[in-house]
N, C-alpha and C positions, 0 to 999 in steps of 0.2 A: 565468362561461362563455366560452368563447370564441364570436364572432359565429361563423353557420355558414360563411359564407362565406371564413372565413382558418383553415380546419381544412386545409385543403392549402396547402404553402408554407411548414409552422414554420421556425421557426429556433431554434437553441441557445440564446438568450435565453429561451425560452420553456418551457423542460422543464416547470418548476416547476408548469405552468398545467395540468398534466395527471395523472391517476390513477396511471396506470402507465405504463412505458415496455416497449414489445416490440422485442426484437431479433430478426430474421427470417432472420438470417445462417444459413450452416451454424453445426455446433457448434464447430469448430477456429477461424474467422473470431474466435467469442464468447467463446473462451477465452483467444486472442491478444489481445485488449482490447472491452471495450464500455464504454456508458455504464453509473456506478456505479447500482447499482438496478433496473437493467432485468434482464426475464428473458427466458431464451434461448427460441423458438417457431418453428424453421427452419422456412420453407415448402418447402426441398429439405435433407435432410441432404447430408453429404460425397458421398457414395458418390452418391448421386441427382444434385447437381450437376456433378461427374465424367461419370457417364454421358450426361447431356444436351451437356454439352458433348465429348465425343466422337460423338455424333449430330452437332450443327450442323456441326462441319469435316468427317465422313467421311461425311454423306449428304444432308442439305438443312438449312434453316434450319426449312422447314415442319414436317418429321418429329420435329425438337428441339421445336418450340412443341407439338405435339399430345400428344407423349412427357409433356413436361414439365408441360403443364396439369393433365393426370391427376394428375401425383403432386403437383402444388402442391395442388387442390382436394381430394385425399385427406388431407393433411397439416393444411390450414386445418380442412378436419372435425374430424380429431382434436384439435385443440387446443381447437376448440369445447366439444366434448364432454367432455373431460378436465381444462381448469384453464377456460374463461370461462363455462359455464352458470352458475356463482355470482354473475357478476356481473350488477348492479343495471342498470336501465335509464338511469339517469343515468352510469352509468360513461363516466369519458372516457382512452381508451388514444391513446399515440401510438406509431407504426410508424415502424421504420428497418430498412433495407439499407444495401448498401454503397456504392450512390449516390442513394439514394431513388429507384430505378424500378421495373421490373416486380413484383419482390418483394414489397416495401411495397406497391405500388399493389394487387396482389391481394390481400393481407392485409385493406388499407384500406377494399375494396370490399364483402368480402363481410359485415364486421364492420358497415358504415354499411348494408347491407342489412337486416341483423338489428335495427337501430335504434339502436345507437352513435354518439354522438360521434367518431369515430374520426380523428384528424390524422395527415398523413405528415410527418417532417423532410426536409427540404430540403435535396438534396445527401449524404443519408445521414449514414452512418459517417466518409465524407472530409471532409465539413464539420463534423461533431464533432472529427475530430482536428486537423484546422486549427486550431478554436478553440480548443482545448488547449493545443496550442504556442503560441500567441497567448497565450494568457491565464494561461501560465507566463513568460511572458518578463515580460508586465504585473504581475500580482501579486505575484511570488514577493521583489521587490525593495522593496516599499512600507510591510513592517511593521516594527516595533520589535522585535525579537527580543531574548529573556532567555534565554542560554544557559545552560542546566544543567552542568556542565564536573565531571569528576572521574574517578581513577583507574579501573580494571575491577575492580568489584565493591564499587564504592562507594556502589551503590544509586540510580544515576543512573534506569534506567529505572522502578525504584519510584517515585520519584520525583514522575518524570513523570505516571504514573499517578494520583497523591494528588492532582497538583496540577489534574487534570482533572474529578475528581470532587468539589473545590472549587470548580468552576464556570468557571474563569479559560480564558484560549485558551489550548489545548495541542498543537501540533503532533506527535504520536506517530511518527515516521517510522519506527522499528522495526517498530512495528504495521501500518502501510503496506505495509513491506517485506517482512512475516513473517520476520524476520531481525534476530539479535542484534547483528549489524555486525561479526562477527570470525570467524574460520576454525570455531570450534565452534560458532557463532552460528547454523544452520539449526534451524527448528522441528521436532519432532517430527509426523510425519503431518501437515504442513503447508506445502505446496509454497508457494514464490518467487511472485509475478506477475510475467509478464513486465514488460519495461521500458515498454511504453506502457499497460500495464494498471496499473503502478507510476505512471506520470503521471496518467493518469488519477484516481486515487483521492488524488493529491496537489493536484490540480487542485479536485477536488470539495470539499476540505478546505480550499483556500486562499480560495476563494469565501464559506464560511462566517463569516471572521475579519471584524472591525473594525479596520480600521488605527489606528483613534487609540489602540486597546487596546494593550497588549503583546502578545508571543505568545511562549509556553515552550516551550521546543525542547532537545532532549539534543544534546550536541556529536558529529559523528559527522565519518568519513571520506569521500569523494568515494565511494566505492561501499559499500553496505550487502548485502553477499553478492555477488548477480550483478545488481543492481541501482545505477544511477548517478545521484546527485542532480544536478539542472538547477544547471548554473554560476551562473545568478544567485540561485539561491535560497543555494547554498555564499557567495557574496561576500558578501549580506545576512547570514547566521547568523556570517561573519567579524567584520562589524560591531557585531556587538550586543554589550550589556553580560552579563558573566557573571556567576554564581554557582559558585564552587568548593566543593564537595563533599569531605570529605576524610575516612576512617576508618585505625582502623589495619588493619597485614597480615593480622593473625590474624581479623579480623571481617571483612573483606574474602574471605577464603578460606571462612570460616563461609555468609557470603550465597552466594558462588560455588556451595558444595555443594547447599544449599537451590534454587535457581533452575535448576540443570543436574543435576538429580534423573534425567531420560531416560538421562543418559550411564552414572551411576551404576548403574541398572537394564541399560543394555546397552554394556559396556565393550568388545566387538567394534568395536560402530561409533565408540567414542571411539578407538579404537585405529587403524583406517582413518582419521578425521580428521587425528591426529597425524602422518600418512604426509604430509600435505601441509606440513607444516614441515621436511621431512627436507632440501630444498636450503637450506635459511639456516642449521639446527643441526647438520647431520650425522647418520650412521648413527648412533654412538656414543649421542650423548644422546639422540636421538628411541629409541633400544632401552631407554635407563634409563628413560624415560617410560612406556613401553609395560610396561617390568616393576613398576613402582608401579600400575599400571592391573590386572595380573597377581594381586598381591598386593594389592590393594583399598587400596594406601596413598594415600589421597586428598589427604591433607593436604601429604605430602610433592609430590604431582604437582602441586598447586594454585599451593602456595608457591613453587615453583622457574617453573611458568609466570609467573607475575607477576614475578619476579625477570627472568629472562633473557627473555620474550617483550613480554608485555603492558606492564609499566610503560615500558622502555625506549622502545617503539614510541609511547605515551603523551605522553613527557614532549617527542619529538621533534616529535610533530603539533601539540601543543597549543600549544606556542611559539612555533610556525612561523606558525601560521594566525589565531589569536588576538589580536590587539594588545593587547587589554583583559584579559586574564586576569591577568598581574601584579598591578592593582589592585584584582581582585575580593574581594566579602565572603566572610570562608571560613568553611563552618556543617560541623560536628563530629560526624559520626553515632556516636553510642555506642552503638547494641544494634540487631539485625536485626530487631525487631520492628514491627509495624504501625505502634505510638502514636508511636514514633520517626519514621518517618518523615512522620506526620502533622504532627507537632510541627516538622518540618523545613518541609514545606509550606506551613504557617500564617506559620511565620518570615519566608519570601521573600515570601509577598504581603504583609505585613505590611510588611516593606522597601521594596517596590516602589510602597505606598501613600505611604509616609513621605517618597520621592522625588519622588512626583508634585506633592506639595503645594506 
């Protein structure tokens, strides 16, 4: 346990010393970005913070502080009643706000009066954000990446998940980005994180890894949906050793239909997504693809998308960015079943162990 005198002025390197992270900023601030794992217990919500700011500017700081104190006290009381009553006496929370000022100080004061050993993050979210930016620059370039390469539908994402289950170090960028990385890659009912939140999640993942061991990652473009990968991470991935996954086009089409069932159930949304390709392919081709969707001709649609859109883009990008791609070992996918993906994962791990000897 941290000594009592050090509970104020906690820095980002001490986050793991606490049982729980409490973000007391507004819900909108929390939504844009927060420390991964933190819970949001705002001492002022968005409307209340705006109200206090208006009173501060238009009336006086004294009036703003009086009304603000009442709101803060009421909100803290609600959080204690609804969330914290179940916490034990030895519970050690770390509280942070925007700059580590009055909002977090108010929460810490009340929690300490109860008897909990609460800490306050020095510099608040701003110090955390600075640590993320600096940390990504340092961390992203120090790992040995093993890059899983392969055309769309070859099972790269499934393979990454299988490697993760086998206990090796895996950086699943599409999971962090909540996106599969193409114009059709958005996930149903799961919005993407903001750029800042994506970087927070990425920083948190990279901190877990041992630089002495390889990190498996899927080949990605500079952007995954609306979020962008840090340049230093991309440079490190491009220098990494590649593993090439190949599968027959018919097998890839089958796998894609399995992975994109939500579009098969919601053809209207699929048609809307195809509209984004109009500038590149023209109205005539997009109209034909929409016709395939309307008639449920899924095989025809997928095969043409692979031939006209995905495969040419993949070939151009992979050869441009991965100098070790041509020399990479090639693994063939024979079926779409889980057993086949597990076999490939075991083969990759065994091959890496042989290289390490």
